[in-house]
N, C-alpha and C positions, 0 to 999 in steps of 0.2 A: 298419328294424323288420320283424319277421316278421308274417305275416298273422294278425290276431287272431281270424279267423273259422274255424269248422269247415267242412270240405269238405261235410259232410252238409247243413248249413243253406244253404250257397251253391248247392247243387244243386237246391234246392226253389224252383220259380217262385212269383212273387206271384200272388194270386188274380186271375183274369181278370174278376171281377165289378166290382172297385173302379175299374178303369181308366176306365170310362164315367161313373162318378159323380163322379170328380174333375173331369171336364170339365163335366158338367151342373150342378154346384154353382155354377159361375161363369158360366153361360149364362142370360141374361135371357129370361123367358117360356118356358123349357123345361119339358116335362112328363116326369117319370120314371115309367116302368112297370117298373122294374127291381128295386126293393128288396123283399126278402121280409119285410115288416113290416106288421102289421095297421094300418089307418088308424083303428081305434077307440081311444078312450081306455080305459085299464084301468078296469073297472067301479068305480063310486064306493065300494061297500062294501069292496072289496079295498084301495083307496087309504086309506080311512078306518081300516082295521085297521092299516096300516103307520104312519099318523100317530099312532094311539093308542099303538102300541108305543113310539114316540119320546117321546110325552108322558109315558109311564110310566117313561122312562129305561132302556128295554130295549136298551141299546147294547153289551152285553157279547158276548164270544165265546160261541157255542153249542158243544156237543160236536162233535167232528170229523165225525161222521156226520150231524149236523143235529139240530134240535130233535126230541125224542122225540114230541111231539104231532104234528109235521109228518110224521114217518115213519109214525106210526100212521094218519094220514089218507091218505097215499100207499097204504098197504096196503089201506085201505077202498076207495079209489077204483079201484085196479087190480082188486080182487076184484069190485067192483060192475060195472065196465065190461067186463072181459075174463075173469072167472071164473078168475083165477089168484091164488094166495095166496103172500105172502112174509113172513118174520119181520121185524118192524119193528126188532128189536135187531141182527140179524146179516146180513140180506139186502137192505137198502135203504141207499143213501147219497144224501144231498142234495149237489148239486154246483153249481158256478158255470156254469149253463147246461148244455144237453145236450152242447155241444161239449167241455166238460171231461170229461164221462163217457166220451165216445168215446176221448179221449186216455188216460184212466186205464185203460180196458179193454185197449187195445192194449199199453200199457206193462206192465201186470200179466201179460199172457198170452203175449207173443211172445218167443221166443228168436231170436238172429241167424239169418237165413235162412229163418225160417218164412214161409209164403206166406199172404197175405190176399186173398181173392177179393172184388173190388169191382165190382158191376154199375154200368155207366155208360150214359147220362148220370146223374149224381148229385151230391150235395152235395160241395163242394170240399175238405172237411177230411179225408176218409177216407184218401186217398192220402198226403198229407204226414204224417198221424199215424202211419200204418204205417211210413213211412220213418224218422221220428224214433224209433220204437220198435225199429229194426233189423229190421223185417219187410220182406217183398218184396211190393209190390202187384202183383196179377195181375188185369187188367181183363177183365170179361165185358161185351161190347158188346150192349146191348139194342136191339131193333129195333121200328120202328113197326108192322110187320106182326103182331107179337105183342102189340100195345098196350103196348109198353115193359115188359112183365112178364118176370120171370125164369123161363125154361122149364127143365125137367129136362135137356133136351138141351144147352142152353148151359152149364148148371152142370157136367154130366159132362165136357164137352170140356176144362174148365180144371183139374179136380182132379188133383193129383199126390201122391206120398207126402209132400211137404213142406207140403201145404195144411193149415192149422190153423183159420183163422177165415173164415166167410162173413159179409160185411156185407149186411144186408137193409134197404135204404133205402126203405121203403114205409109210407104213401103217399109218393110220390116228388117230390122237388125235383130237377130242374125240370119233369118231364114231366106230373105230376099222375096218374101211373099208380098203380093199387092192386093188391094181391094178395088173391084170395078165399080162403076156407078150403080149397076144393078145390086151388087153386094151392099153398098152403102145405103141405098134406098130402103132395103129391108131392115138394116140396123137402125136407120133414122126413125122408122115407124115405131119401133120398140122404145127408143129413147124418148120420143114424144109421149107415147102412151104411159110411160112410167115416170115422166117428169124428171129426166136425168140431164146432166150436162156432159159434154164431151171435151176431153183434152186431146187434141189431134196433133201428134208429133209428125210433121211432114218434112223433116230435114233432108230426106232422100227423094223428095218430090220431083226433082229434075232428072233423077236417074232411074227411069223405067224403060223397058225394052219390048213391051208388047205393042199391039196395033194401036191401042188407045193411049193417049197421054194420061198422066196422073190426074185424078179427080179428088177434090177436097170435099169432105162431108159438109163443110160450111156452105157449099153451093147447092145442097139439096134443100128444096123448099121447107121452111120451118126450122132449119138447123143453124142459120147464121147466128142467132141470138142465144143459142144453147152451146156454142162451140168456142173454145179458145184454140185458135190456129197458131201453132208454133213452128217456126222455121229458122233458118240461119244461113251463114255463108261458108261454113267449114267444108261441107262435102261437095256441093255443086261448083263452088268457085275456088276450091283448093285453098281455103283460107283458115285452116284449123288453128294456127297460132295467133291469128288476129283476134280471136275470142269475141265473136259478134253474132248475135241472134236477134230474134224479135218475136213478139206476141201480138196477135190481132184478135179482137173480140168485143163484146158489148161493153159500153162505157161503165156500167155498174160494177163489173168485175175488174176491168182494166184500171179503174181509178184506185181500187184498193191494192192491186198488184203494184202500181206505181208508188203507193205510200210505202210499201215494204222495200221496194227497190231504192227509194229515196233515202231511207234510214240505213240500209245495209250496204249499198254499193255507191250511191250518189249518181254516177252515170257510167256508161260504157266507154271504153278507150276512144279518145277524140280522133287520133290518127286513123284508127280502124274505121271509124264512122265516115270520115271523108273518103277513104278508099272504097267503102261499100257503096257510096253514091255512084261512083264510076262503075263498080261491078254490076249494079242493077241496070244502068243505062246502056252499057257497051259490051256486054259479055255473052250475048246469045251464041255467037260463033265459037267462042272458047268453050262454052258449056257443051255445045253440040259435038265439038271435036273430042272432048274428054269422054262424053257419053258413048260415042262411037268406039273409042278405044276400049272402054270398059266392056262394051257389048262383045267385041272381038275376043277379049280375054275370057269373058263369061262362057261363050260358046266353046272355046278351046278347053277350058277347065271341065265343063260338064261332060264333053265327049271323052276326055282323058280319064276322068274318074270312072265313068261307066265302062270304058274299055278294060279297066283293071278289075272290074267286077264289083264296084261299090255302087249300091243303090243311091240314086240322087234325084230328088225332086227338082224340076227346073225353076230356078229363081227368075222373076221378071222385074225385080227392082233392087235398089241399093247396089253394093258391090261385094256381096258375100254369097257363098254357096254352102249348103248345109247337108253334107252327105251322111248317110246312115252307116254305122260301123257295128250294128247289132249282130251281124253274122259271125263276128270274131269272138263272141262270148266274153268281151271285156267291157269294163265301164269306160265312159268317155274320157275320164281323167287318166285311167290306166293306159289307154291307147295313146293319148296325147303325150304323156310322160315318156313312154317307151319310144315313141317316134322321135321325140326330142333327144333322148339319151342315145339312141342307136343310129339315127340318121341326121340328127341336128336340123330338124325342121320343126318350127313352132307353129302350132295351131291352137285354137281355143276349144276346150271341152264344151259340149252343148249345155252342160249343167251350170255353166257360168251365167246362163240366161234363164234359169228356172229349172226346177226338178224335171219337168217334162222334156227337157233337152237331153236327158239321158239317152245314150245310144246314138248320138249325133256329134258332129264336129262343126265348128265354124271356120271356114277358110276364106280369107279375104283375097280378092283378085285386084286390089289396088296396088299392084306391083307390076314391074315390067314383064313382058313375055319371056325374056331371058331368065329372069329369076323364077317365074312360074314353071318353066320347062325343067329347070334344074331341080326345083322342089318336087315336082311331080315324078321325076325320075327316081328320086330318093324314096318318095312315098310308095311308088310301084315296087321298088326293091323290098321295102318293109312289108308290104302286103303279101308279096310272094313268100317271104320268110314266115309270116304268120300262117299262111295256107300250108306251107310245108310242115310247120309245127303241128298244125291241126291234124294233118293226115297221118303223122307218125304217132300221135297221142292215142291212148286206148279209146276205141269207139270211133276214131277217125273224125270225119266231118260231122257225123251224127252227134259226137260228143260236144262239138262246138255249138250246134243247134240246141242241144240239151242245156248247155250252160246259159244260153240266152233265155230259154224258157224259164229256168230256175231263177234267173235274175228278175224277170218280169213278175213271176209269182211272188218273190220276196218283196218287190216294190208294191204290189197290190196289198200285201199283208200289213204294210206299215200304216 
């Protein structure tokens, strides 16, 4: 029998995130700090609206683009938050999560061989979505010295005549990095100069902790019609299982995205759409409460990790922290596996988000303070054990540093 599978799909690796959770799900007394999912329940008034829609028998298909009322509320929300306007009839699509919107945009915009610039470390879906759309992923490696922000210099290094789309994944998963208006203005100049388009994934836009609120690149002059703004309800509204997102952008692109959505999906879940109308109208206080709680945990985690001697860049967005483990002379996966086996704490190796995540871990703080304190107690015990191992090894602490140097040299040689 011939191979039933396509070469393309076989070439795409499985997500590096899930490996650890398959293990931890069967491990007694394990604590997971790996899942990017709010620990809050969906606010009751949102759930109530979903229940009410079912009681009223609203279980029909909606229009392909989504409920008109929801698209109008998305318009109101985006204008209120980011001062950008989109036509509810032709420039907004309701999707099955933000992930579907990413896939639709890539498939609607890419021709075979078009290059997609993907800053990493970042969310795992961009690269495979580009490949499935016959695009060519081109990785921009972000660095801790730049606070994991995309710099003009790094962007210019990777642009070629084949470049078509720049993915802008900020606030960033896994690093927690953000881009300020000043940062975005510099990127926008380059995008316009080279006639590029931007896929801006802003799913964590409500979860920032600096002095300035989140800014969308679509609000920068000249960028609205070059940007597909992607957002959703999973993170800010604690609605992960409702599977609802949306895309906003110029009609010429959204019309073709809608065509793909029409054939592949039909429409997003009706019950979720009715609930989402209420979420956008009435959840500012709920979102503020959750954001305040995440910020408290963020500050606690940052302090605790630094106290145990782990270098850690301060994240100002999302609900992740990205500490460096380079001083231990281990790969990210080795560290994560040993931590899981010895202390029953699950974190995600930085390499799950791109090769440049080597030497880092992603730790989610979308967990209760009680769980975080217990997990950090175990991590501290593990770190002390590693330090004791290092001191007793030939060469002591210097040997550990030497291992890191050798690892970095090996990486450069590849």
